[in-house]
N, C-alpha and C positions, 0 to 999 in steps of 0.2 A: 453535445453542442453546448448546453448551458455553461460548461465549465471552459469553454475554448480559449477565454481570455486569461486563464490562470496556469501557473506552471503545474506540472504533474503532481508534485507532492502536495500542493495546496489543494487541488481539486480533489485528490484521493482522501485527505484528511477531512474535508468538508463533507464528503459522502459518509465515511465511516463514523466520524466523531459528531457529525451534525445530523444529516438525514436518517442514517441507520439507527443512531442513538435516540432520536426523537420518536422513532416507531418501537422503541425499547427492544431493538434488535441487536443480536451479537453476532459477529462474523468479521470478514475481512474481504480485502480486494488485492488482486495482483494486477498491475497495470504497466504498460509499456508504452512510452510516447514515440513519436516518429523519428526521434533523434536516438533511440535505444536505451533512453533513461528508464530505469525500472523503480517502481514503488510498490511495496508490499506493507500495507497498513491494515491494522486490526484493532478491534476493541474488546477482543476476548482475552482470557488468560495466556492463550498461546495459539498460534496457528503454523502448521507445517508449511514451510515454503523454501524454495530454492530458486537460484538463478546463476547464469554464468554469461559474462560478456565475452565476445570474441577475443581470443588471446589471454584471457584472465582465469583466475581459479574459481572453481565453483563455491558458491556461497549457500550454506544449508543451516537454517535456523528453525527453532520451535518456539521459544520464548522471546519476549523483547529484550533487546540488548541496550536500548537507550531510553531515556525518559520521553514522554510524548510531549 
């Protein structure tokens, strides 16, 4: 509810790189919004993750593909 006014990617980044990092935590979040948008953010070296949108190809990754 605190992140309700933000887009999904912004909210997920705030949690992982803000709140989790402030606790010296390492990990990640997989989130899906009501429009079916997917965000998979992490602050560790890698995170096993996968997704597939209806009619699309599956996406499977372990390491970051783009800069934060």
